[in-house]
Structure formats: structure tokens, C-alpha cells
C-alpha positions as CSV (number, residue, x, y, z in Angstrom):
1,M,17.7,-2.8,16.9
2,R,17.4,-5.7,14.2
3,G,13.7,-6.3,15.5
4,I,12.8,-2.8,14.6
5,K,12.7,-2.8,11.2
6,P,10.0,-5.8,11.0
7,L,7.9,-3.9,13.4
8,L,8.0,-0.3,11.6
9,V,7.3,-2.4,7.7
10,T,4.1,-4.1,9.6
11,L,3.2,-0.8,11.6
12,G,3.4,1.0,7.7
13,L,1.2,-1.8,6.2
14,V,-1.4,-1.9,9.0
15,L,-1.7,2.2,8.5
16,G,-1.4,1.7,5.0
17,A,-4.4,-0.6,5.0
18,A,-6.5,1.6,7.2
19,A,-5.7,4.5,4.6
20,C,-7.3,2.5,1.7
21,G,-10.6,2.6,3.5
22,G,-13.0,0.5,4.5
23,S,-14.4,-1.1,1.3
24,E,-13.2,-0.1,-2.4
25,Q,-12.0,3.1,-1.1
26,C,-8.4,3.6,-2.0
27,S,-6.6,6.9,-1.3
28,G,-4.2,6.3,-4.2
29,I,-4.7,4.5,-7.3
30,I,-6.5,1.4,-7.9
31,C,-4.6,-1.4,-10.0
32,S,-3.7,-5.0,-10.4
33,N,0.0,-5.7,-10.2
34,C,2.2,-4.3,-7.1
35,A,5.5,-6.2,-9.0
36,A,7.9,-3.7,-9.9
37,S,7.0,-3.9,-13.4
38,G,3.2,-3.6,-12.6
39,D,0.8,-0.9,-13.3
40,C,0.8,0.2,-9.4
41,N,3.9,2.3,-9.5
42,I,3.5,5.7,-8.3
43,Q,5.8,8.6,-7.9
44,C,5.9,9.7,-4.3
45,P,6.9,12.5,-2.7
46,E,10.6,12.6,-1.4
47,G,10.7,11.2,2.1
48,Q,7.5,9.1,1.4
49,V,7.4,5.5,0.1
50,Q,5.0,3.3,-1.7
51,Y,2.5,0.8,-0.3
52,C,0.8,-1.5,-2.2
53,G,-1.5,-4.5,-1.6
54,H,-5.1,-5.8,-1.5
55,F,-5.8,-6.3,2.2
56,G,-9.0,-7.8,2.0
57,Y,-10.8,-4.1,0.9
58,F,-12.0,-5.4,-2.7
59,D,-14.5,-7.8,-4.0
60,D,-12.0,-8.5,-6.9
61,P,-8.8,-10.6,-5.8
62,D,-6.9,-9.0,-8.4
63,L,-7.5,-5.5,-7.3
64,R,-4.6,-3.4,-5.4
65,C,-4.5,-0.3,-3.9
66,A,-1.2,1.7,-4.2
67,W,-0.6,4.9,-2.4
68,C,2.2,7.0,-0.6
69,D,2.8,7.4,3.2
70,N,5.5,8.2,5.3
71,P,7.8,5.2,6.2
């Protein structure tokens, strides 16, 4: 059972990366800092979690995509 959590996190990141689109498409907000004190903080509906990352979709290495999705 301990191995399932990393698997679910990886799956969420992969699915989340797909949600950001194939180029500069982001289904949430485009921001620059995924840290807790950064500008990527968004309010997610109950039952969803925030995902944030670059995932290679932007030409600018400082851009991030933050969005809400199911865990």
C-alpha cells in the first residue's frame, strides 16, 4: 500500500501536464512561482487539489501553469 501514493502523485502530474496543453495553453493560471508564497496560489473547489509546474510547455523557463484537478 505504501507504493500507491507515489504512483498516484506521478499519475496526477502526468494528467495535469496534459491539462496544460501542447504549447502555452494552461487550463488554470500562468504564473512564475509554485512555492507556497508564490503567485501560483489558486483556490480549488472542495475535493480538488492544486497542481503547478513547467512541464516543458513554455519557451520561458520561468513560467509555470497552476490548475485544479482531482487528486
